C-alpha positions in Angstrom: -190.2 58.2 100.1 -187.2 60.2 98.9 -189.3 63.4 99.4 -189.8 62.5 103.1 -186.1 61.8 103.5 -185.3 65.3 102.1 -187.7 66.9 104.5 -186.1 65.1 107.5 -182.6 66.3 106.4 -183.7 69.9 106.0 -183.4 72.2 109.0 -186.6 72.8 110.9 -185.8 76.5 110.8 -185.8 76.5 107.0 -189.1 74.6 106.9 -190.7 77.1 109.2 -189.3 80.0 107.1 -190.8 78.5 103.9 -194.1 78.0 105.6 -194.2 81.5 107.0 -193.3 83.0 103.6 -196.1 81.0 101.9 -198.7 82.0 104.4 -197.5 85.6 104.7 -197.4 86.3 101.0 -200.9 85.0 100.4 -202.3 87.2 103.2 -200.5 90.2 101.9 -201.7 89.7 98.3 -205.3 89.4 99.6 -204.9 92.7 101.5 -203.4 94.5 98.5 -206.0 93.2 96.0 -208.9 94.5 98.1 -207.8 98.1 98.4 -209.5 99.3 95.2 -211.8 97.9 92.5 -212.5 99.2 89.0 -215.1 98.7 86.4 -214.9 99.7 82.7 -218.0 100.4 80.6 -218.6 101.7 77.2 -221.9 103.0 75.7 -222.7 104.5 72.3 -223.4 108.2 72.3 -227.0 108.9 71.3 -227.7 110.4 67.8 -224.1 110.0 66.6 -222.2 107.4 64.7 -218.9 105.9 65.9 -218.8 107.9 69.2 -218.8 106.2 72.5 -218.8 107.3 76.2 -216.2 105.4 78.2 -216.7 105.3 82.0 -214.3 103.9 84.6 -215.8 103.5 88.0 -213.2 103.2 90.8 -214.2 102.2 94.3 -212.1 102.4 97.5 -212.4 99.4 99.8 -210.6 100.9 102.8 -211.7 103.3 105.5 -209.0 105.8 104.9 -208.1 108.1 102.0 -206.1 106.9 99.0 -204.9 108.6 95.9 -205.9 106.9 92.7 -204.6 107.5 89.1 -206.8 106.3 86.2 -205.6 106.1 82.6 -206.9 104.7 79.3 -204.9 103.0 76.6 -206.4 102.3 73.2 -205.6 100.7 69.9 -204.4 103.0 67.1 -207.8 103.3 65.4 -209.5 104.8 68.5 -209.5 108.6 68.6 -209.9 110.8 71.7 -211.5 113.9 70.2 -211.3 115.9 73.5 -208.1 114.4 74.7 -207.0 111.2 76.5 -207.0 112.5 80.1 -205.1 111.1 83.1 -207.3 111.4 86.1 -205.8 111.6 89.7 -208.4 111.6 92.5 -208.7 111.2 96.2 -211.0 108.4 97.4 -212.0 108.5 101.1 -213.8 105.9 103.2 -215.3 103.4 100.7 -216.2 106.1 98.2 -216.7 105.7 94.5 -215.7 107.9 91.6 -216.8 107.8 88.0 -214.4 109.1 85.4 -215.4 109.8 81.8 -213.9 109.9 78.3 -215.4 110.2 74.9 -213.9 108.2 72.0 -214.4 107.8 68.3 -213.9 104.5 66.6 -214.7 103.7 63.0 -213.6 100.1 63.2 -213.1 97.5 65.9 -210.6 98.3 68.6 -209.5 97.7 72.2 -209.7 100.0 75.2 -207.7 99.2 78.4 -208.3 101.1 81.6 -205.7 101.1 84.4 -206.5 102.2 88.0 -203.6 102.4 90.3 -203.0 103.6 93.9 -200.2 106.2 93.9 -198.5 108.4 96.5 -199.0 111.9 95.3 -199.2 115.0 97.4 -201.8 117.8 97.4 -204.6 115.6 96.0 -206.5 114.7 99.2 -207.6 117.4 101.7 -204.7 118.3 104.0 -206.7 117.4 107.1 -207.3 113.8 105.9 -205.0 110.9 106.9 -203.7 109.3 103.7 -203.5 105.5 103.6 -199.9 104.6 102.6 -199.7 101.6 100.4 -196.5 99.5 100.7 -197.2 97.6 97.4 -198.1 99.2 94.1 -201.7 98.3 93.3 -202.8 98.3 89.7 -206.1 97.0 88.3 -206.5 96.7 84.5 -209.8 96.2 82.6 -210.2 95.7 78.9 -213.1 96.0 76.5 -213.2 95.2 72.8 -215.1 97.8 70.7 -217.1 96.3 67.9 -218.3 98.8 65.4 
């Protein structure tokens, strides 16, 4: 009963503001979460021991071009024999991009992939309209390597 008394004492404008903020933030988060999706996979390299191919598949879920940066983080026992590259790519109109790394792990470890939408110039073709993201979008995936 006291909760109802509090609601009646509160200004209707404040109640409306709280309701709009609750509804608006939920809709905005759904929009932001749906811009890109990412998948992390790891497969052993044939005819070798302790070498693995890591693939991050990034998919655009919007009808315009976006710039995506993909990085990997790994535990200390994971080695990148050819380098731990940072990929920046242009994804246009629901396209998908596969990005590859090769790693070496002699014991168990953790690989984390991060795909984020960034605003960076000269990545997409100049004649394409770039989708500007108001919120920073970042998707993280993690895989445990068991040797």
